[in-house]
C-alpha positions as CSV (number, residue, x, y, z in Angstrom):
1,M,41.8,-14.7,-68.1
2,K,39.8,-13.0,-65.2
3,T,37.3,-10.5,-66.1
4,L,37.4,-7.4,-64.2
5,L,33.6,-5.7,-64.2
6,V,35.0,-3.5,-61.2
7,L,34.8,0.4,-61.6
8,F,36.3,2.5,-58.7
9,T,36.6,6.3,-57.4
10,L,38.4,7.4,-54.6
11,L,36.2,7.8,-51.7
12,G,34.0,11.4,-52.3
13,F,34.3,11.4,-56.0
14,G,32.2,10.1,-58.6
15,P,28.4,9.3,-58.2
16,L,27.0,5.9,-56.5
17,L,26.2,3.3,-58.7
18,G,23.5,1.7,-56.2
19,A,24.7,-1.8,-57.5
20,D,24.5,-4.1,-54.0
21,R,28.1,-5.3,-54.1
22,D,29.8,-1.8,-54.0
23,F,31.7,-1.4,-51.0
24,V,34.3,0.9,-49.3
25,L,37.7,-0.6,-48.9
26,S,39.4,0.9,-45.6
27,N,43.2,0.7,-45.2
28,Q,43.3,0.7,-41.2
29,T,46.8,-0.8,-40.9
30,G,50.1,0.9,-40.7
31,R,50.8,-0.1,-44.4
32,S,50.5,1.4,-47.7
33,F,49.1,-0.8,-50.4
34,E,50.4,-0.5,-54.6
35,A,47.8,-3.0,-55.8
36,V,44.4,-3.7,-55.3
37,Y,42.9,-6.6,-57.3
38,I,39.2,-8.0,-57.2
39,S,37.8,-10.8,-59.7
40,A,35.3,-13.5,-59.6
41,S,36.3,-16.7,-57.7
42,D,35.5,-18.6,-60.6
43,D,38.0,-16.8,-62.7
44,K,41.6,-18.2,-63.1
45,D,43.7,-15.2,-63.5
46,W,44.1,-11.6,-61.9
47,D,43.4,-8.6,-64.0
48,G,43.8,-4.6,-63.4
49,N,45.1,-3.3,-60.8
50,L,42.4,-0.4,-59.2
51,L,44.8,1.5,-58.3
52,T,45.9,3.4,-61.5
53,R,48.3,6.0,-62.4
54,G,50.9,5.1,-59.7
55,G,48.1,5.4,-56.9
56,A,48.2,4.0,-53.6
57,L,45.7,3.0,-50.8
58,A,47.9,4.8,-47.7
59,A,47.2,4.0,-44.3
60,G,44.1,5.4,-43.1
61,G,42.9,5.6,-46.7
62,K,39.9,4.8,-48.0
63,L,38.7,3.5,-51.7
64,K,35.6,3.3,-53.3
65,V,35.2,-0.1,-55.3
66,Q,31.8,0.2,-57.7
67,F,30.8,-2.8,-59.7
68,D,29.6,-3.1,-62.9
69,K,25.6,-3.5,-62.9
70,K,26.5,-6.6,-65.3
71,S,28.6,-8.3,-62.5
72,D,26.8,-11.1,-61.2
73,A,29.3,-13.9,-59.6
74,A,28.3,-14.8,-55.8
75,R,31.8,-15.0,-54.6
76,W,34.7,-12.7,-55.3
77,D,38.6,-12.8,-54.6
78,I,40.4,-9.7,-53.1
79,N,44.3,-9.7,-53.7
80,I,46.3,-6.8,-52.3
81,V,50.1,-6.0,-52.2
82,D,51.6,-3.6,-50.1
83,D,54.5,-1.0,-51.0
84,E,57.0,-3.9,-49.7
85,G,55.9,-6.7,-51.5
86,L,53.7,-8.5,-49.1
87,T,50.9,-9.9,-51.1
88,V,47.6,-11.1,-49.1
89,K,44.7,-13.0,-50.3
90,F,40.8,-13.0,-49.3
91,D,39.2,-15.6,-51.0
92,G,35.2,-16.3,-51.9
93,V,33.9,-12.9,-50.2
94,D,30.5,-12.4,-50.9
95,L,30.1,-8.5,-51.5
96,T,26.6,-8.9,-51.4
97,N,25.3,-6.1,-49.2
98,V,28.7,-5.4,-47.9
99,E,29.1,-1.9,-46.9
100,T,32.5,-1.8,-45.5
101,I,35.9,-4.1,-45.7
102,T,38.3,-3.1,-43.4
103,L,41.7,-4.3,-43.4
104,K,43.7,-4.4,-40.0
105,D,46.8,-5.3,-39.0
106,V,46.1,-8.4,-35.9
107,N,49.7,-9.3,-34.6
108,G,51.3,-8.7,-37.5
109,K,48.9,-10.4,-39.9
110,I,46.8,-8.5,-42.4
111,T,42.7,-9.2,-41.9
112,A,39.6,-7.7,-43.5
113,V,36.2,-7.1,-41.0
114,V,33.4,-7.3,-43.8
115,E,30.7,-5.1,-42.4
């Protein structure tokens, strides 16, 4: 089972931990996402939806993702699920010094711009 070493807060809530893998996930699609999973690429299974208590990452919304300082994986997988069941997975993302990952809908395909 994947060990989820990610802490999260909605943008603007809670202090920044300062880890070099923390980032903001920005939803610039027309979709609302009901699940966001992030786990080390070398783990087999997903664990722990970051959107708890029925929360959603609405169109135009942002989510601050913060990592435990002990997390040391080089690559991470990101899996998002929209409110209609569409699942989009981004494999092997290097989150070192990433500030923002922006989700966009390009001709009906969800893409991620890593900055």
